[in-house]
C-alpha positions in Angstrom: -75.5 94.5 128.4 -78.9 93.3 129.8 -81.3 95.8 131.2 -84.8 95.5 132.8 -87.4 96.8 130.3 -90.4 98.9 131.3 -92.5 95.8 130.9 -90.5 94.1 133.7 -88.8 91.7 131.4 -85.1 91.6 130.7 -83.6 92.4 127.4 -80.5 93.7 125.7 -80.2 97.4 126.7 -79.7 98.7 123.2 -83.0 97.0 122.1 -84.9 98.4 125.0 -83.6 101.9 124.4 -84.5 101.9 120.8 -88.0 100.3 121.1 -89.8 102.4 123.7 -88.5 100.6 126.8 -90.0 97.3 125.8 -88.6 93.8 125.5 -88.5 92.1 122.1 -91.6 89.9 122.8 -93.7 93.0 124.1 -92.6 95.1 121.1 -93.4 92.4 118.7 -96.8 92.2 120.1 -97.4 95.9 119.6 -95.9 95.7 116.0 -98.4 92.9 115.1 -101.3 95.1 116.4 -100.3 98.1 114.6 -100.0 96.1 111.3 -103.4 94.7 111.7 -104.9 98.1 112.4 -103.1 99.6 109.2 -104.4 96.7 106.9 -107.9 96.2 108.1 -109.0 99.2 110.1 -109.8 100.2 113.6 -112.9 98.0 114.3 -111.1 94.9 113.1 -108.3 95.6 115.6 -110.8 96.0 118.5 -112.3 92.6 117.5 -109.1 90.9 117.0 -107.7 92.1 120.3 -110.9 91.2 122.3 -111.0 87.7 120.7 -107.3 87.1 121.2 -107.5 87.7 124.8 -110.6 85.9 125.5 -109.9 82.9 123.3 -106.1 82.4 123.6 -105.2 82.2 127.1 -101.8 83.7 128.0 -98.9 81.7 129.3 -99.4 83.4 132.7 -101.5 86.1 134.3 -98.5 88.2 134.8 -97.8 88.3 131.0 -101.3 89.3 130.1 -101.4 92.1 132.8 -98.2 93.5 131.4 -99.4 93.5 127.9 -102.7 95.1 128.7 -101.0 97.6 130.8 -98.8 98.5 127.9 -101.7 98.8 125.6 -103.7 100.9 128.0 -100.7 103.4 128.2 -100.3 103.3 124.5 -103.9 104.2 123.8 -104.2 106.8 126.5 -101.3 108.6 124.8 -102.9 108.1 121.4 -106.2 109.7 122.9 -104.1 112.8 123.5 -102.2 112.7 120.3 -105.1 111.8 117.9 -108.3 113.6 119.1 -109.8 112.8 115.6 -109.9 109.0 116.5 -111.4 109.4 119.9 -114.3 107.1 119.2 -112.0 104.2 118.3 -109.5 104.9 121.0 -112.2 105.0 123.7 -113.5 101.6 122.4 -110.1 100.2 122.8 -109.6 101.7 126.3 -113.0 100.4 127.4 -112.4 96.9 126.2 -108.9 96.8 127.6 -110.0 98.0 131.0 -112.9 95.6 131.1 -110.5 92.8 130.6 -108.1 94.1 133.3 -111.1 94.6 135.7 -113.6 92.0 134.8 -117.1 92.2 136.5 -119.6 89.5 137.3 -122.6 89.7 135.1 -124.8 88.3 137.9 -124.2 91.4 139.8 -126.1 93.5 137.3 -129.4 91.8 138.0 
């Protein structure tokens, strides 16, 4: 049976139910990021993520909004669960929010 995932994509219901409400593609993206963090540390993940978004343009604006939204939700929950990693998590949230809500540098003058 096909179900609409939390991310708005459609996927097999059993997959959505067993992977936090995400479709296969969104779950795969999260898994990749978690593996990178585990292997190389927190700062490497922040740098990787920032570079990935800015250099590799997504297939559509909707896909990037979806992915960023999931990451913001994920790290907001981690902020509650892991107070010892607040500095790192706040960096991630700042970076993600700045990508989601970009500002014009010219307005800072």
